[in-house]
Every structure is written in C-alpha cells, then in structure tokens.
C-alpha positions in Angstrom: 66.2 110.6 41.3 67.9 112.3 38.3 66.4 112.4 34.8 67.3 109.6 32.3 70.9 110.1 31.1 72.0 110.5 27.5 74.7 108.0 26.3 77.4 110.8 26.5 76.5 111.4 30.1 77.3 107.8 31.2 80.4 107.6 33.3 82.0 105.0 31.0 81.8 107.6 28.2 84.9 109.2 29.7 86.9 106.1 28.9 85.4 105.1 25.6 83.6 108.0 23.9 85.9 111.1 24.1 87.1 111.5 20.5 90.5 112.9 19.7 92.2 111.6 22.9 95.1 109.1 22.9 93.8 107.4 26.0 90.4 107.0 24.5 91.9 105.5 21.4 94.0 103.1 23.5 91.0 102.1 25.6 89.0 101.1 22.5 92.0 99.3 21.1 92.3 97.2 24.2 88.5 96.4 24.1 89.2 95.0 20.6 92.0 93.0 22.2 89.4 91.5 24.5 87.3 90.6 21.5 84.6 93.3 21.6 83.6 95.7 18.8 82.7 99.3 19.7 79.0 98.9 19.0 78.8 96.3 21.8 79.7 98.7 24.6 79.9 102.3 23.4 76.8 104.2 24.3 75.6 101.4 26.5 75.7 101.3 30.4 78.8 99.3 31.5 77.7 97.1 34.4 80.2 95.7 36.8 79.3 92.2 38.1 81.2 91.8 41.4 81.5 88.1 42.2 82.6 86.7 45.5 82.6 83.1 44.1 85.5 80.8 45.0 86.1 77.0 45.2 86.4 77.2 48.9 83.3 79.2 49.7 80.4 76.7 49.9 78.0 79.6 50.5 78.9 81.1 47.1 79.9 78.1 45.1 76.9 78.6 42.8 77.7 82.3 42.1 79.7 81.5 39.0 76.5 80.4 37.3 74.5 83.2 38.9 76.9 85.8 37.4 76.1 84.4 34.0 72.4 84.9 34.7 73.1 88.5 35.8 75.1 89.1 32.6 72.2 87.6 30.6 69.9 90.1 32.1 72.3 93.0 31.5 72.6 92.1 27.8 68.8 91.7 27.5 68.4 95.3 28.8 70.9 96.7 26.4 73.8 97.0 28.9 77.4 95.7 28.7 78.4 93.5 31.6 81.9 93.0 32.9 82.6 90.4 35.6 85.1 91.3 38.4 86.3 88.6 40.8 86.6 90.1 44.3 87.7 88.7 47.7 85.7 85.8 49.0 85.0 85.8 52.7 84.3 82.2 53.6 82.9 81.9 57.1 83.7 78.2 57.2 87.4 78.4 56.4 89.0 81.8 56.7 91.0 82.3 59.9 91.2 83.9 62.4 87.9 85.2 61.1 86.5 86.8 57.9 85.5 89.7 60.1 89.2 90.7 59.9 88.8 91.1 56.2 85.3 92.6 55.9 86.9 96.1 55.5 89.4 94.8 53.0 86.6 93.6 50.7 84.8 97.0 51.3 88.0 98.8 50.2 88.4 96.6 47.2 84.8 97.1 46.2 85.0 100.9 46.6 88.2 101.3 44.7 87.3 98.9 41.9 84.0 100.8 41.3 85.8 104.1 41.3 88.8 103.3 39.1 87.2 101.4 36.2 84.8 102.5 33.4 81.6 101.5 35.3 78.2 103.0 35.2 76.5 100.7 37.7 77.2 97.5 39.6 75.6 94.2 40.6 77.0 92.9 43.9 76.9 89.1 44.4 77.3 87.9 48.0 75.6 86.4 51.0 78.0 84.7 53.4 78.0 86.8 56.6 80.6 89.5 56.0 80.3 89.8 52.2 76.9 91.5 52.3 78.0 94.4 54.5 81.4 94.6 52.8 80.0 94.9 49.3 77.4 97.4 50.4 79.8 99.5 52.4 82.1 99.7 49.4 79.3 100.6 47.0 78.0 103.2 49.4 81.4 104.9 49.7 81.9 104.8 45.9 78.2 105.9 45.4 77.9 104.2 42.1 74.3 102.9 41.3 74.2 99.3 42.6 71.9 96.4 43.2 72.6 93.4 45.5 72.0 89.8 44.6 71.9 87.6 47.7 73.4 84.2 47.5 70.4 82.6 49.0 70.0 80.0 51.8 71.0 76.3 51.3 68.4 73.5 51.5 67.3 72.2 54.9 69.5 69.5 56.3 68.2 66.0 57.1 69.3 63.2 59.4 67.3 60.2 60.7 64.0 61.9 60.4 65.3 65.2 61.9 65.3 68.5 59.9 68.6 70.1 60.6 69.6 73.8 60.6 73.2 74.4 59.7 75.2 75.9 62.5 72.4 75.7 65.1 72.2 71.9 65.0 76.0 71.7 64.6 76.3 73.3 68.1 73.5 71.2 69.5 74.6 67.8 68.4 78.3 68.5 69.1 77.3 69.1 72.7 75.2 65.9 72.7 78.3 64.1 71.5 80.4 65.6 74.3 77.7 64.6 76.7 78.0 61.0 75.6 74.6 60.9 73.9 75.8 60.6 70.3 78.4 58.1 69.0 81.3 58.9 66.7 79.6 57.0 63.9 76.4 58.9 64.4 78.3 62.2 64.4 80.0 61.3 61.0 76.6 60.3 59.6 75.1 63.6 60.7 78.0 65.5 59.1 76.8 64.4 55.7 73.3 65.7 56.2 74.0 69.1 57.8 74.8 71.2 54.7 73.5 69.5 51.6 73.5 72.2 48.8 75.2 75.5 47.8 74.0 78.5 49.7 74.5 80.2 53.0 73.1 79.0 56.4 69.4 78.3 56.2 68.7 79.4 59.8 68.2 83.0 60.7 71.9 83.3 61.2 74.0 86.3 60.2 73.8 85.5 56.5 70.0 85.5 56.3 69.8 88.4 58.7 72.1 90.6 56.6 70.6 89.7 53.2 67.2 90.5 54.7 68.7 93.8 55.9 69.9 94.5 52.4 66.4 94.0 51.1 64.9 96.1 53.8 67.3 98.9 53.0 66.0 98.8 49.4 69.2 97.5 47.7 67.6 94.3 46.3 64.6 93.3 44.2 61.6 92.5 46.3 61.7 89.0 47.9 65.3 88.4 46.7 66.8 87.7 50.2 65.0 84.5 51.0 64.9 82.6 47.7 66.8 79.3 48.2 70.1 79.2 46.4 69.3 76.2 44.2 65.7 77.2 43.4 65.2 78.2 39.8 63.6 81.4 41.0 67.1 82.4 42.3 68.5 82.4 38.7 65.5 84.3 37.5 66.0 86.9 40.2 69.7 87.2 39.2 68.8 87.9 35.6 66.1 90.4 36.7 68.7 92.1 38.8 70.9 92.5 35.8 68.1 94.0 33.8 67.2 96.4 36.7 70.8 97.5 37.1 70.9 98.8 33.5 67.9 101.0 34.3 69.7 102.2 37.5 72.6 103.2 35.3 70.4 105.2 32.9 68.5 107.0 35.8 71.6 107.4 38.0 69.9 106.3 41.2 72.7 106.1 43.7 73.0 104.4 47.1 73.2 107.9 48.7 69.6 108.4 47.6 68.4 105.1 48.9 70.4 104.7 52.1 68.6 107.3 54.2 68.1 107.5 57.9 64.6 106.0 57.4 66.1 103.1 55.4 68.4 102.2 58.2 65.7 102.4 60.8 63.6 100.1 58.7 66.6 97.7 58.4 67.0 97.7 62.2 63.3 97.1 62.7 63.5 94.2 60.2 66.4 92.6 61.9 64.9 92.8 65.3 61.5 91.6 64.1 63.1 88.6 62.5 65.0 87.7 65.7 68.1 88.1 63.7 71.8 87.8 64.4 73.7 90.0 66.9 76.3 90.5 64.2 73.9 92.7 62.4 74.3 95.4 65.1 78.0 95.8 64.2 77.4 95.6 60.4 74.5 98.0 60.2 76.2 100.6 62.3 79.2 100.4 60.0 77.0 100.5 56.9 75.2 103.6 58.2 78.5 105.3 58.9 79.5 104.9 55.2 76.2 106.6 54.3 77.2 109.5 56.6 74.7 108.6 59.3 75.2 108.0 62.9 73.4 104.9 64.2 74.0 103.8 67.7 73.4 100.9 70.1 70.7 103.0 71.7 68.9 103.2 68.4 68.8 99.4 68.3 67.5 99.2 71.9 64.9 101.9 71.3 63.5 100.2 68.2 63.7 96.7 69.9 61.1 97.9 72.4 58.6 98.7 69.6 58.8 95.7 67.3 57.7 92.1 68.1 59.5 89.0 66.8 57.2 87.5 64.2 59.6 85.1 62.3 59.4 81.6 63.8 62.8 80.7 62.3 65.6 79.0 64.2 67.5 79.7 66.3 65.4 82.5 67.7 62.2 80.7 66.7 61.6 77.1 67.5 60.6 75.3 64.4 61.3 76.6 60.9 64.1 77.3 58.4 64.6 79.8 55.6 62.9 77.6 52.9 59.8 77.6 55.0 60.1 81.4 55.4 60.4 81.7 51.6 57.3 79.7 50.9 55.4 81.6 53.7 55.9 84.7 51.6 59.4 85.8 52.3 60.5 89.2 53.5 57.7 91.2 51.7 55.1 89.1 53.5 56.9 89.6 56.8 57.2 93.4 56.3 53.5 93.6 55.3 52.8 92.7 59.0 54.8 95.6 60.4 54.1 98.4 57.8 53.0 100.8 60.5 56.6 100.6 61.9 58.2 101.3 58.5 58.7 104.2 56.1 56.8 103.0 52.9 57.4 106.2 50.8 61.2 106.0 50.7 63.0 104.9 47.5 64.5 101.5 46.8 66.2 100.2 43.7 62.8 99.2 42.4 60.3 101.9 43.3 59.2 102.8 46.8 59.2 100.4 49.7 55.4 100.6 49.7 55.3 99.6 46.1 57.7 96.7 46.8 55.2 95.3 49.4 52.1 95.6 47.2 50.3 92.3 47.1 52.5 90.6 49.7 50.6 87.9 51.5 51.6 85.6 54.4 50.9 81.9 53.5 51.7 80.3 56.8 50.8 82.1 60.1 53.1 79.8 62.1 56.2 80.7 60.1 55.4 84.4 60.0 53.3 85.1 63.0 50.4 87.6 63.3 51.1 90.6 65.5 48.7 89.1 68.1 50.7 85.8 68.4 54.4 86.8 68.2 57.4 84.6 68.9 58.4 87.4 71.4 56.7 90.6 72.4 59.9 92.7 71.8 62.8 92.6 69.3 65.2 89.7 69.7 68.4 91.7 70.7 68.9 93.7 73.9 71.6 96.3 74.5 73.2 96.2 78.0 75.1 98.9 80.0 77.0 98.8 83.2 80.5 99.0 84.7 81.6 96.0 82.8 80.5 97.4 79.4 80.4 101.2 79.7 80.1 101.5 75.9 77.6 98.7 75.6 77.2 95.0 75.0 74.5 92.9 73.3 72.6 89.7 74.0 70.2 87.7 71.8 67.9 87.1 74.7 65.2 85.2 72.7 67.6 82.3 72.2 68.6 82.0 75.9 67.0 80.0 78.6 64.6 82.3 80.5 65.9 81.6 84.0 69.3 83.1 83.0 68.1 86.5 81.9 68.4 87.7 85.5 71.3 86.0 87.1 74.2 86.5 89.5 77.1 84.1 89.4 80.8 83.6 90.2 83.1 84.5 87.3 85.5 82.0 85.8 87.9 83.9 83.6 89.8 82.8 80.5 92.5 85.1 79.1 92.3 83.7 75.6 90.4 81.2 73.5 93.2 78.6 73.3 93.5 78.6 77.1 89.7 78.2 77.4 89.7 75.2 74.9 92.5 73.5 76.8 91.1 74.0 80.3 87.3 74.3 80.1 86.8 70.7 81.4 89.3 71.0 84.2 87.6 70.0 87.5 90.0 72.4 89.4 88.1 75.4 87.9 85.0 74.4 90.0 82.6 75.5 87.2 79.0 75.0 88.1 75.7 75.7 86.2 75.5 79.0 88.1 79.0 80.1 87.1 79.5 83.0 84.6 82.1 82.1 82.0 84.2 85.1 80.9 86.4 85.2 77.8 88.6 88.2 77.1 91.2 89.3 74.5 88.8 88.3 71.7 87.6 91.7 70.5 88.4 93.7 67.4 92.1 94.1 68.2 92.5 91.3 70.7 91.0 88.5 68.7 92.3 89.7 66.3 89.2 90.5 64.2 86.6 89.7 66.9 86.2 86.0 66.1 82.9 84.1 66.8 84.1 82.7 70.1 81.2 84.1 72.2 79.3 80.8 72.5 81.8 79.4 75.0 81.5 75.6 75.4 79.8 74.2 78.5 82.1 71.9 80.5 81.6 68.2 79.8 80.6 67.3 83.3 77.7 69.8 83.2 76.6 68.6 79.8 76.3 65.1 81.2 74.1 66.5 84.0 71.8 68.0 81.4 72.9 71.6 81.5 72.6 73.2 78.0 72.9 76.9 78.8 75.0 79.2 81.0 75.7 82.9 81.2 78.8 83.6 79.1 80.4 87.0 78.6 83.1 88.1 76.1 84.3 90.9 73.8 84.0 88.4 70.9 81.1 87.9 68.5 78.9 84.8 68.2 77.7 83.0 65.1 74.2 84.1 64.1 73.3 80.4 64.1 74.3 80.1 67.8 72.1 80.4 70.8 72.3 80.7 74.6 72.7 83.4 77.3 75.8 84.8 75.7 76.7 88.5 76.3 78.7 89.7 73.4 80.6 92.7 71.9 81.6 94.1 75.4 83.0 97.5 74.7 85.5 98.8 75.1 87.3 95.5 74.6 89.7 94.0 77.2 92.7 94.1 74.8 92.8 98.0 75.1 92.1 98.0 78.8 88.3 97.9 78.9 86.8 96.7 82.3 86.6 93.1 81.1 90.4 93.1 81.4 90.0 93.7 85.2 87.7 90.8 86.0 89.2 88.0 88.2 88.0 84.5 88.8 85.8 84.6 91.9 84.3 88.0 91.3 80.5 88.0 90.9 78.7 89.4 87.9 75.0 90.3 87.6 73.1 90.1 84.3 69.7 91.7 84.2 68.3 91.7 80.7 65.0 93.4 81.6 66.9 96.2 83.3 69.4 96.2 80.5 72.3 96.0 82.9 75.6 94.0 83.2 77.4 94.7 86.4 80.7 93.5 87.9 80.2 93.5 91.6 83.5 95.0 92.6 84.0 98.4 94.1 85.3 101.3 92.0 88.3 101.6 94.3 89.3 98.0 93.7 88.8 98.4 90.0 91.1 101.4 90.0 93.7 99.5 91.9 93.5 96.6 89.4 93.7 99.1 86.5 96.9 100.6 87.8 98.5 97.1 87.6 97.3 96.3 84.1 99.8 96.3 81.3 98.8 96.3 77.6 99.5 93.1 75.7 101.9 93.2 72.7 100.6 94.1 69.2 99.1 91.2 67.3 100.8 92.3 64.0 104.0 94.1 63.2 103.5 94.5 59.5 101.1 94.0 56.6 97.4 94.3 56.5 97.2 93.2 60.1 99.2 96.2 61.2 96.9 98.5 59.2 93.9 96.8 60.8 95.3 97.2 64.3 96.0 100.8 63.7 92.6 101.8 62.2 89.9 99.5 63.6 87.2 101.0 65.7 85.3 99.3 68.5 82.2 97.2 68.3 79.8 99.9 69.4 80.8 102.0 66.4 80.8 99.3 63.8 84.4 98.0 63.6 85.1 100.0 60.5 88.5 101.6 59.7 88.7 105.1 60.9 90.1 106.4 57.6 87.2 104.8 55.7 84.5 105.9 58.1 85.4 109.5 58.3 83.6 112.0 56.1 85.2 113.5 53.0 85.0 113.4 49.3 87.1 111.3 46.9 87.3 112.6 43.3 86.6 110.3 40.4 89.8 109.6 38.4 90.6 111.5 35.3 90.2 109.1 32.4 91.5 111.1 29.5 
C-alpha cells in the first residue's frame, strides 16, 4: 500500500487542478455547467459509482436507491461522487445469453475508469455476469475499487413450501410436464417464486460470484450475503462509499489485492460453498486480467482439500441465502476453513484475517462444522478424457449418486432448437440410462455459451418418476440448476472438438471419482469421422458478434477476449 496521497497527487487533479491550461479551465467551466462549484470537487477524491441498474433487470432494480446510499457515504467521507450508468446484464431477459456480453461490460468498465477524471470506483452489480465483468474491467484499469453486491432476493413461498428461485422453477416445471401440477397451480406458483428485488437466493451463480468477490477481498466483510431489501444492505452501500474515499487517498489498487493467494482463496470458497460451475469460467478469466494463470487443474486440486460446509440449495438440501446470512454469512463460513486460506493478504478493508475477526456461526445446520460436512470434497469436479481433452466440469454434489459412474447410449442433438422440438419423440428411444448429448452450444457455437446444459428429461420418463439423467454439452448450466450434467466440454464442438464427432448409438462412460469422461469409440474411427467433419458457418458477419467470434477463448481459459486477456500496458490519457 502506498502512503496517503496529497490532493495534488490525485488522478482527478490532472483534469481539474492544473492551473494555466486551457483544458483545465474548460473542465472547470463544464463542472459549473453541471451545477457544481470548485470547492465541491477540487482537492477531493472523485469517486465513480458504476451502476448496472435498469428497468428490466429484476436482480438490480433496487440499485438506483443503493447508488444514492453509496453517494451519501462518499459525501460523508469528503469525496465527490459521480454516477455512471453501465450495461445491465439481465440473466432473465437478455438473449441469446448475457455471457455473450460479459466482456463488453468489462471493456466498458475498463475504458470508463481510464478515460474520466476518476480516483476510485464503487462497482454495483450482482446478477451472474455483472460481478466478473465489473471486476475484470476494474482489474485491467487498476483503479482503486470496491464492489457492492446487489444481494439475494427474499425466499419464495407457495402453499407452505419455501421456494428457491431457479432451483424450484426447474423442479416444478418438470412436475408440471409429468402431469403432477395443473396449469392453475403453475400460474399460482409463478407469483411466489421471486418476490422481491435481488438476485437468486439459492447458491446459484450470482451468490457464488458475489461470495467470490468478497473472498477475493474486493468487498466489505459480510457484504455478499446481505438480502437486497434488508436495511443492512443500504448501510453496507453507504459504508462502501465511505471506504472507497479512503481507497482513493491511499491508492490501494486491485493489483495489490488480487494476488495468487487471493484467487486460491476464492476458489476454496466457491468449492466449499458448493457453488456454481459458472464460477470456474469467471474466476479463470478474472485471474487472467490480474496477470495470473489459473487452470482447471487448480480447481480440481483445491476441490480435493476443501469440504462443502454450506447447506444451501441446490448443492445443499434445505436452506437459502437469507438463512446463510443469519447464520453469520461468508465471514462465519470462512472462519471454519481458515487453515485453508491466506489470512495475511490484503483486502479493501485490512487483511483477510482482520475481516474474519469475531466471525461466529449461529446455525450449525446452515454452515456445517468440519466434522459434519454436506460433502467431504468440493462440489465441482474436473473431468478429462477423449471427449474433453481440454476438460469439462460437473457439479457432482447436485446429481443423483448412482449416475456418477455410468455408461449409456448417446442420443445426440445438434442444436438446442432441435432438442426442444424432438426431446419427447418416442422414435429416439430415450431411456433412463441414455446419455443426452447437446453440441454447438459453446462459446462460439451457442453463441455465447448459453445455459442450455440442464437438458430436459423426456416427458415419458418424468411420468415414470425419473428426475435425473447423464447429460453432456459444451454449454453452461444455471447455477440454480442441478443434475448429472457435464458442462463446458472443451474444445467445443463448433470448432471441431471431439463432441462434434459423437453419433447417436455410441456409448459414453462417466466416472466422477476417476475424473474421466470417455467416448467408447476407437481412435481410428474418430479420425475417420473427423476427416468428414465440416465447420459450420459463422454465427455473425458483422458488429459486436463478429468481434466476439474472432476473439473469444474457450471455456477452459475463461472465455475472455484474447486482446483483453493478453499482457501489456495501457497508458493513462493525457488530460491537459
């Protein structure tokens, strides 16, 4: 950490404080146009408040008010806040997937922080892709930053049942398809599934990634699990604004916080929470922006050392994020695995060890003791084999146990639309032992690697009581989803990965304990098939999609853009 800055050492001084320059005179004139006098901002840290609020993002619909709380905190600490609207990535509505636009928000964040008179930034987000996007951009810009998580929504309720958004959506939709739930009951359930602002209140991707942000040291302690509508959330937002002013004075940058040890602790946290498989892609990409190489093997190595202690759906059986919050939140959870962490590393608010001082677990069934884990090992396994030479992942703690070692006949779908149209066709002869395979749904093929990985189970099997099958794809899966779904197969089929060569009738063997995924076809036959394979046409001929198709990397390396992930310096603009 550097010494406390003098006012003339603030970055914003280049815009506002350099006397005798025409540009400086103009900048100050335009501030008067905005209604500000010089004493309100000159010599004070200018704090950017990056807000991903929009009318069509239910996860972030309360962030308009939280931005005001952040600004209140900035003013209280003697800073000068400026709110910037940035792209909103609404998991619910944005098609084909907000994953297509994660890197776009990261680019916007980086360039905004670099090009304006900003000394530090408060980043407001929480819905799945917004957390990694904002942190990736701030990391690349390397401007002092603090993250304010949007917070989980309140638990859902329906007819005496406590509902988890996403997880129970999948569950009850299948019950409806099985004939166990009427149309009227389904409409009634629709009104109780998501009943407040905030992101999913299961341990889906949103809660996983905000927890990762806290574990990395980029939030105030306990920030990630405060419910969105709790008054404590507004207090946390104001406190983050105050803290950000101090970050501007001290100059503590993401590059000083986001160390190798920080990322290992984030991986440990995600795996111990039984978090989303999407975190694998995002954390690898985030590490890359910090100049660090994190791999699938790192995830698998750490998974074998950390137990799952969070009994939160879908990996756990019972509880939701509000329960986790009242059980002590992430500090309480981390207090049970401190021997697996690096407590002396810096965060935005002291060291990690200091952040955990006084943390206590208030409910041993929500946050389990080490001697009574939800699972003995981390909730995600990395697979290798001739079907995924660069790796694949499975959230095995949310699958039926009997499927974790399974051989079955493949039923192959070339794209998601075809799968939707034909999944219930009796002619496909799908049984409970079949292995459903979806291809052309990866980073380029999707495009954007949509959350198609939890392939639906055919109606006739649902009516027989089947609720899980082995499913394999190069797609992702919602963090709220569950089942024996093998995801992120790399390289993807769209660029000629082995998944492109699978044919209906082949057999595939999944063995999670051995960490293998094998297509039971000879090398000679696969070479013959490869010789007959032709690349599909490009998804985009122009625009952002064309840039995406040209630059996107594969799942095992984080799906970042190559030109953003590569090392190299970018100079600050000349402001005079």
